[in-house]
C-alpha positions as CSV (number, residue, x, y, z in Angstrom):
1,M,-6.1,17.5,-6.0
2,S,-6.5,16.1,-2.5
3,N,-8.8,18.1,-0.2
4,L,-7.2,16.8,3.1
5,T,-7.2,19.3,5.9
6,P,-3.9,20.3,7.5
7,R,-4.6,18.1,10.5
8,E,-5.3,15.1,8.2
9,I,-2.1,15.8,6.2
10,V,0.0,15.9,9.4
11,S,-1.7,12.7,10.6
12,E,-0.8,10.9,7.3
13,L,2.8,12.2,7.4
14,D,3.1,10.9,11.0
15,K,2.5,7.4,9.7
16,F,5.9,7.5,7.9
17,I,8.0,10.3,9.5
18,I,8.9,10.6,13.2
19,G,9.0,14.1,14.8
20,Q,9.6,17.3,12.9
21,A,6.2,18.7,13.8
22,D,7.0,22.2,12.7
23,A,8.0,21.2,9.2
24,K,4.9,19.0,8.9
25,R,2.6,21.8,9.9
26,M,4.2,24.2,7.5
27,V,4.0,21.9,4.4
28,A,0.4,20.9,5.4
29,I,-0.7,24.6,5.5
30,A,1.1,25.2,2.1
31,M,-0.8,22.2,0.6
32,R,-4.1,23.3,2.0
33,N,-3.6,26.8,0.7
34,R,-3.3,25.4,-2.8
35,W,-6.6,23.6,-2.4
36,R,-8.1,26.9,-1.0
37,R,-6.8,28.8,-4.0
38,Q,-8.6,26.5,-6.4
39,Q,-11.9,27.4,-4.8
40,L,-11.5,31.1,-5.6
41,P,-12.8,33.0,-8.6
42,A,-10.3,33.0,-11.5
43,E,-9.4,36.7,-11.2
44,L,-8.3,36.4,-7.6
45,R,-6.8,32.9,-8.0
46,D,-4.3,34.2,-10.5
47,E,-3.1,36.9,-8.1
48,I,-2.3,34.4,-5.2
49,A,1.3,33.1,-5.5
50,P,2.5,30.0,-3.7
51,K,4.5,30.5,-0.5
52,N,7.7,28.7,-1.3
53,I,9.5,26.9,1.6
54,I,13.1,26.4,2.7
55,M,13.7,23.4,5.0
56,M,16.9,23.5,7.0
57,G,18.4,20.6,8.9
58,P,21.1,17.9,8.9
59,T,21.0,15.0,6.5
60,G,18.8,12.0,7.3
61,V,16.2,13.9,9.4
62,G,13.3,13.7,7.0
63,K,13.4,16.7,4.6
64,T,13.2,14.8,1.4
65,E,10.8,12.2,2.9
66,I,8.3,14.9,3.9
67,A,8.2,16.4,0.4
68,R,7.9,13.0,-1.2
69,R,5.1,11.8,1.0
70,L,3.3,15.2,0.6
71,A,3.4,14.7,-3.2
72,K,2.0,11.2,-2.9
73,L,-0.8,12.4,-0.6
74,S,-1.8,15.3,-2.9
75,G,-1.6,13.3,-6.2
76,C,0.2,16.3,-7.7
77,P,3.1,16.2,-10.2
78,F,6.3,16.1,-8.1
79,F,9.9,16.2,-9.2
80,K,13.0,16.2,-7.0
81,V,16.3,17.5,-8.3
82,E,19.6,18.4,-6.7
83,A,20.5,22.0,-7.2
84,T,24.2,21.0,-7.6
85,K,23.3,19.4,-11.0
86,F,22.7,22.8,-12.5
87,T,25.3,25.0,-14.0
88,E,25.2,28.6,-15.2
89,V,24.1,29.2,-18.8
90,G,27.1,28.7,-21.1
91,Y,28.7,25.9,-19.0
92,V,28.5,22.2,-19.5
93,G,25.7,20.8,-17.4
94,R,21.9,20.9,-17.0
95,D,20.1,24.2,-17.4
96,V,17.6,25.1,-14.7
97,E,14.6,25.0,-17.2
98,S,15.1,21.2,-17.5
99,M,13.5,20.6,-14.1
100,V,10.2,22.1,-15.5
101,R,10.4,19.9,-18.5
102,D,11.0,16.9,-16.2
103,L,8.0,17.9,-14.1
104,M,5.9,18.1,-17.3
105,E,6.9,14.6,-18.2
106,I,5.8,13.4,-14.8
107,G,2.6,15.3,-15.2
108,I,2.0,13.6,-18.6
109,N,2.7,10.1,-17.1
110,L,0.4,10.9,-14.2
111,V,-2.6,12.0,-16.3
112,R,-2.0,9.3,-18.9
113,K,-2.2,6.7,-16.3
114,E,-5.4,8.1,-14.9
115,E,-7.0,8.3,-18.4
116,M,-5.9,4.7,-19.2
117,E,-7.6,3.6,-15.9
118,K,-10.8,5.2,-17.2
119,V,-10.8,3.2,-20.4
120,K,-9.4,0.0,-18.8
121,V,-12.7,-1.9,-19.0
122,K,-13.2,-1.1,-22.7
123,A,-9.6,-1.8,-23.5
124,E,-9.8,-5.2,-21.8
125,K,-12.9,-6.1,-23.9
126,H,-11.2,-5.0,-27.1
127,A,-8.0,-6.9,-26.1
128,E,-10.0,-10.0,-25.4
129,D,-11.7,-9.8,-28.8
130,H,-8.4,-9.2,-30.5
131,L,-6.9,-12.2,-28.8
132,L,-9.7,-14.4,-29.9
133,D,-9.3,-13.1,-33.5
134,I,-5.7,-14.3,-33.3
135,L,-6.6,-17.7,-31.8
136,L,-9.6,-18.2,-34.1
137,P,-9.6,-16.0,-37.2
138,A,-13.2,-15.2,-38.4
139,S,-14.2,-16.6,-41.7
140,K,-15.0,-14.2,-44.5
141,P,-18.8,-13.5,-45.0
142,Q,-20.4,-14.7,-48.2
143,Q,-22.0,-11.5,-49.7
144,Q,-24.1,-13.3,-52.3
145,N,-26.1,-15.3,-49.7
146,V,-27.3,-12.5,-47.4
147,G,-30.9,-13.2,-46.5
148,F,-32.9,-16.0,-44.8
149,F,-31.1,-19.3,-44.2
150,N,-32.5,-22.2,-46.2
151,P,-31.3,-25.6,-44.8
152,N,-32.1,-27.3,-48.1
153,D,-29.8,-24.9,-50.1
154,P,-26.4,-26.7,-50.6
155,Q,-24.7,-23.4,-51.2
156,Q,-26.0,-22.0,-47.9
157,Q,-25.1,-25.2,-46.1
158,Q,-21.4,-24.3,-46.8
159,E,-21.8,-21.3,-44.6
160,K,-22.8,-23.4,-41.6
161,P,-19.2,-23.6,-40.3
162,A,-19.4,-19.8,-39.7
163,V,-22.1,-20.6,-37.1
164,D,-19.9,-23.3,-35.6
165,N,-17.0,-20.8,-35.7
166,N,-18.9,-18.5,-33.4
167,S,-19.7,-21.3,-31.1
168,T,-16.0,-22.3,-31.0
169,R,-15.1,-18.7,-30.4
170,E,-17.3,-18.6,-27.3
171,K,-15.7,-21.9,-26.1
172,F,-12.3,-20.4,-26.6
173,R,-13.5,-17.3,-24.7
174,K,-14.6,-19.5,-21.8
175,M,-11.4,-21.4,-21.7
176,W,-9.4,-18.2,-21.8
177,R,-11.3,-16.7,-18.9
178,E,-10.7,-19.9,-16.9
179,G,-7.0,-19.6,-17.5
180,K,-6.7,-22.8,-19.5
181,L,-5.0,-21.1,-22.4
182,D,-2.5,-18.9,-20.5
183,E,0.6,-20.9,-21.5
184,R,-0.3,-21.3,-25.2
185,E,2.0,-19.3,-27.5
186,V,0.7,-16.9,-30.2
187,E,2.2,-14.4,-32.6
188,I,1.3,-10.8,-32.2
189,E,2.4,-7.6,-33.9
190,V,4.0,-5.0,-31.7
191,T,4.9,-1.4,-32.6
192,V,8.5,-0.4,-32.9
193,Q,9.3,3.3,-32.5
194,G,9.9,5.0,-35.9
195,G,13.2,6.8,-36.6
196,T,16.5,6.6,-38.4
197,G,18.2,4.7,-35.6
198,V,20.7,7.6,-35.4
199,E,20.9,9.5,-32.1
200,I,21.4,13.2,-32.5
201,M,24.2,14.4,-30.2
202,S,23.3,17.6,-28.3
203,V,25.6,20.5,-27.5
204,P,26.8,20.3,-23.9
205,G,24.4,22.2,-21.7
206,M,21.6,21.8,-24.3
207,E,20.6,18.2,-23.7
208,D,16.9,19.0,-23.5
209,M,17.0,20.6,-27.0
210,G,18.7,17.5,-28.3
211,M,16.0,15.3,-26.8
212,Q,13.3,17.4,-28.5
213,V,15.1,17.2,-31.9
214,N,15.3,13.4,-31.5
215,D,11.6,13.3,-30.6
216,M,10.8,15.4,-33.7
217,I,12.8,13.2,-36.0
218,G,11.1,10.2,-34.5
219,K,7.7,11.6,-35.4
220,M,8.8,12.2,-39.0
221,F,9.2,8.5,-39.6
222,P,6.3,6.2,-39.3
223,S,6.2,3.6,-36.6
224,K,6.9,0.0,-37.7
225,T,5.6,-3.3,-36.5
226,K,7.3,-6.6,-35.9
227,T,6.0,-10.0,-34.9
228,R,6.7,-11.5,-31.5
229,K,5.9,-14.9,-30.2
230,V,4.6,-14.8,-26.6
231,N,2.3,-16.7,-24.4
232,I,-1.3,-15.7,-24.3
233,R,-1.2,-14.1,-20.9
234,E,1.6,-11.8,-22.0
235,A,-0.1,-11.2,-25.3
236,Y,-3.2,-10.1,-23.5
237,E,-1.2,-7.5,-21.4
238,I,0.4,-6.1,-24.6
239,L,-2.9,-5.9,-26.4
240,I,-4.5,-4.0,-23.4
241,Q,-1.6,-1.5,-23.7
242,Q,-2.2,-1.1,-27.4
243,E,-5.9,-0.7,-27.1
244,S,-5.6,1.8,-24.3
245,D,-3.2,3.8,-26.4
246,K,-5.8,3.9,-29.1
247,L,-8.6,5.0,-26.7
248,V,-6.6,7.7,-24.9
249,D,-6.5,11.1,-26.5
250,M,-2.9,12.3,-26.0
251,D,-3.7,15.9,-27.0
252,N,-6.2,16.0,-24.2
253,V,-3.7,14.3,-21.8
254,A,-1.1,17.0,-22.7
255,E,-3.6,19.8,-22.0
256,L,-4.7,18.3,-18.7
257,A,-1.2,17.6,-17.6
258,R,0.0,21.2,-18.4
259,E,-2.9,22.6,-16.4
260,R,-2.1,20.3,-13.5
261,V,1.6,21.1,-13.5
262,E,1.0,24.8,-13.7
263,Q,-1.6,24.9,-10.9
264,T,-0.5,22.1,-8.5
265,G,3.0,21.1,-9.5
266,I,5.7,20.7,-6.8
267,L,9.4,21.1,-7.5
268,F,11.7,20.0,-4.7
269,L,15.2,21.6,-4.8
270,D,17.6,19.6,-2.7
271,E,21.0,20.7,-1.5
272,I,20.2,24.3,-2.2
273,D,22.8,25.3,0.4
274,K,25.5,24.0,-2.0
275,I,24.8,26.8,-4.5
276,A,24.9,29.5,-1.8
277,G,28.0,31.7,-2.0
278,K,29.9,32.4,1.3
279,H,30.4,36.1,1.8
280,D,33.8,35.7,3.5
281,S,35.3,33.6,0.6
282,G,36.7,36.6,-1.2
283,G,34.6,36.1,-4.3
284,S,36.2,32.9,-5.7
285,S,35.3,31.6,-9.1
286,A,33.3,28.8,-7.5
287,D,31.1,31.3,-5.7
288,V,30.6,33.3,-8.9
289,S,29.4,30.1,-10.6
290,R,27.1,29.3,-7.7
291,E,25.6,32.8,-7.9
292,G,25.1,32.4,-11.6
293,V,23.0,29.3,-11.0
294,Q,21.0,31.2,-8.4
295,R,20.3,34.0,-11.0
296,D,19.2,31.4,-13.5
297,L,16.9,29.9,-10.9
298,L,15.4,33.3,-10.0
299,P,13.1,33.7,-13.1
300,I,11.8,30.1,-12.8
301,V,10.9,30.6,-9.1
302,E,9.5,34.1,-9.8
303,G,7.4,32.9,-12.6
304,C,8.2,32.6,-16.3
305,V,7.2,30.5,-19.4
306,V,9.3,27.4,-20.2
307,N,9.1,25.8,-23.6
308,T,8.6,22.0,-23.5
309,K,7.7,19.5,-26.2
310,Y,4.1,19.6,-25.0
311,G,3.8,23.4,-25.2
312,M,4.6,26.4,-23.1
313,V,4.4,25.9,-19.3
314,K,4.0,28.8,-16.8
315,T,5.8,28.4,-13.5
316,D,4.0,31.2,-11.7
317,H,2.0,28.9,-9.4
318,I,4.4,25.9,-9.1
319,L,5.3,25.3,-5.4
320,F,9.0,25.2,-4.8
321,I,10.3,23.4,-1.7
322,S,14.0,23.7,-1.1
323,A,16.1,21.9,1.4
324,G,19.7,21.9,2.7
325,A,21.8,21.1,5.6
326,F,23.3,24.6,5.7
327,H,26.4,23.4,7.6
328,Y,28.8,25.8,5.9
329,A,26.3,28.4,4.6
330,K,23.0,29.9,5.7
331,P,19.9,31.1,3.9
332,S,21.1,34.7,4.0
333,D,24.1,33.6,1.8
334,L,21.6,33.2,-1.1
335,I,21.2,36.3,-3.3
336,P,18.5,38.6,-1.8
337,E,16.1,38.2,-4.8
338,L,16.1,34.4,-4.4
339,Q,15.7,34.7,-0.6
340,G,12.6,36.8,-1.1
341,R,11.0,34.0,-3.2
342,F,11.3,31.6,-0.3
343,P,9.4,33.4,2.5
344,L,8.7,30.4,4.6
345,R,11.6,28.8,6.5
346,V,11.5,25.9,9.0
347,E,14.3,24.1,10.9
348,L,14.3,20.3,11.2
349,H,16.1,19.1,14.3
350,A,18.7,16.4,14.7
351,L,17.4,13.0,15.8
352,G,18.3,11.4,19.1
353,K,17.8,8.0,20.8
354,D,14.1,8.4,21.4
355,E,13.4,9.3,17.8
356,F,15.5,6.4,16.5
357,Y,13.6,4.0,18.7
358,R,10.3,5.3,17.3
359,I,11.6,5.2,13.7
360,L,12.4,1.5,14.3
361,T,8.9,0.7,15.7
362,E,6.2,3.2,14.7
363,P,6.1,3.9,10.9
364,Q,4.1,1.6,8.6
365,N,7.3,1.0,6.6
366,A,9.6,0.7,9.7
367,L,13.0,-1.1,9.1
368,T,12.0,-3.9,11.5
369,V,8.8,-4.5,9.5
370,Q,10.8,-4.6,6.2
371,Y,13.4,-7.1,7.5
372,K,10.8,-9.3,9.0
373,A,8.8,-9.4,5.8
374,L,12.0,-10.1,3.7
375,L,13.1,-13.0,5.9
376,E,9.6,-14.5,6.0
377,T,9.9,-15.1,2.3
378,E,12.5,-17.8,3.4
379,N,10.1,-19.1,6.0
380,L,12.4,-17.6,8.7
381,T,10.6,-15.7,11.5
382,I,12.5,-13.0,13.4
383,D,11.5,-10.6,16.1
384,F,13.3,-7.9,18.2
385,T,13.0,-7.4,21.9
386,R,12.4,-3.9,23.2
387,D,15.9,-3.7,24.8
388,A,17.5,-4.8,21.5
389,L,15.8,-1.9,19.6
390,E,16.7,0.5,22.4
391,E,20.3,-0.7,22.2
392,I,20.3,0.0,18.4
393,A,18.8,3.4,18.9
394,G,21.4,4.3,21.5
395,Y,24.3,3.1,19.4
396,A,22.9,5.2,16.4
397,Q,22.9,8.3,18.5
398,K,26.4,7.6,19.9
399,I,28.0,7.0,16.5
400,N,26.3,10.0,15.0
401,E,27.7,12.2,17.8
402,E,31.2,10.8,17.5
403,T,31.5,10.6,13.6
404,E,29.5,12.2,10.8
405,N,25.8,12.8,11.8
406,I,23.8,11.1,9.0
407,G,20.6,10.9,10.9
408,A,18.2,8.0,10.4
409,R,20.3,6.6,7.6
410,R,22.6,5.3,10.3
411,L,19.9,2.7,11.1
412,Y,20.1,1.2,7.7
413,T,23.8,0.2,8.0
414,M,23.4,-0.9,11.6
415,M,20.4,-3.2,10.9
416,E,22.2,-4.6,7.8
417,T,25.3,-5.3,10.0
418,I,23.2,-7.0,12.7
419,L,21.2,-9.2,10.3
420,S,23.9,-9.9,7.7
421,D,24.6,-13.5,9.0
422,L,20.9,-14.3,9.2
423,S,20.2,-12.9,5.7
424,F,23.0,-15.1,4.3
425,N,22.0,-18.3,6.1
426,A,18.2,-17.8,5.9
427,P,17.6,-20.4,3.1
428,D,19.2,-23.0,5.4
429,M,17.1,-22.0,8.4
430,S,13.6,-22.5,7.0
431,G,11.0,-22.9,9.8
432,D,13.2,-21.4,12.5
433,E,12.1,-18.6,14.9
434,I,14.8,-16.2,16.0
435,I,14.6,-13.6,18.8
436,I,17.2,-10.8,18.6
437,D,17.9,-9.3,22.0
438,A,20.3,-6.7,23.4
439,S,23.2,-9.1,23.8
440,E,23.0,-10.1,20.1
441,V,23.0,-6.5,19.1
442,K,26.1,-5.8,21.3
443,E,27.9,-8.8,19.9
444,Q,27.3,-7.9,16.2
445,L,28.2,-4.3,16.7
446,S,31.0,-4.7,19.3
447,D,34.0,-4.6,16.8
448,I,32.7,-1.6,15.0
449,I,31.8,0.3,18.2
450,E,35.3,-0.3,19.6
451,D,37.2,0.7,16.5
452,R,36.3,4.3,15.9
453,D,38.4,4.7,12.7
454,L,36.7,1.6,11.2
455,S,33.3,2.8,12.1
456,R,33.9,6.0,10.1
457,Y,34.0,3.8,7.0
458,I,31.4,1.1,7.8
459,L,28.8,3.2,9.6
């Protein structure tokens, strides 16, 4: 787990997300508290529950991006799921426990990748030796001639090619390392997952159980191998994977992953406002169903044990971050028990012209940086003047105010509209340098800006 301080976390988030200082501070403190908890004695550590968060704000202002970047910074297992995918027990759809199983799968992949990195050097050596065995099979030793070599013995003279074989092997090793054998084709054996080839259909609403049954049946049948003809470079990558699988202890991986998920896992529940019932709706069936999902979520958030194919996973210390626009509902429309499990709330503000300009220029992954890099692959250099970017930012704010407010996502469609002709003609413009100014922006967006009805569909 990362030991970044709250200030360092906010500084890292600032590289990718503009504004929303309150939300950044809140998630930074929540993340630091998880590190602090790990430093405590076990007795006290178990008593400290995570402070779950609700982020409120319109779409496209950075709610999901904050959670995603936070997970990447911390190196913790992280899974994002839309709350609208869940249905009440007994209805067709995903059950709420499936998100914990998905988080566990992510934890397994995370730890497995780390463990494979630890054995990479050894796996590469084994793979190279295996590759040389395929290129130059070793001759069988002569058991009856074990001892000192007598050059005058005709029978031992026949073993001399074995020495030559070792010399040839080293020559092949040298040629391989120099890349002279990369395109040569060899035949290697690859593992094919065992099983009957028949997929077990699961009962609606019990897809996870169906997956576990399929996995169990797969384990009952031994894996098979088949021969593939590939070039040596590809064969080497396949052999590294196979050797790594042999060196990594999957039981240990499962144990480490379960501990990491239980102690540092993050579940991001998006669109939680969509399952909030509205008190003035008269108790419609839709609201009853939404409340049922909330009640199913409650034990997961409170802390329970979920059965996965890697064993039982406790959810007591998983951090839940939920987010929603809350246009037509508010956090108080959630059932009281669930509200109490999300004690921290922060509001993210709508973005304006200044924020849009900063989004286009400041982040490491700014849209302008992305488009410049994409077109440079065609040897076409583009650049934007300051007034062009200010014009784009102003148009984004204006259209968001007059149509649906979709936040920074508006910039994606505007940039694509402005650069569509250049992107299409780029292969024919190799070596050119194009400067995009405010007049070019106005020209490209003029038709859409003038036609409000059309802009609702295009932008």
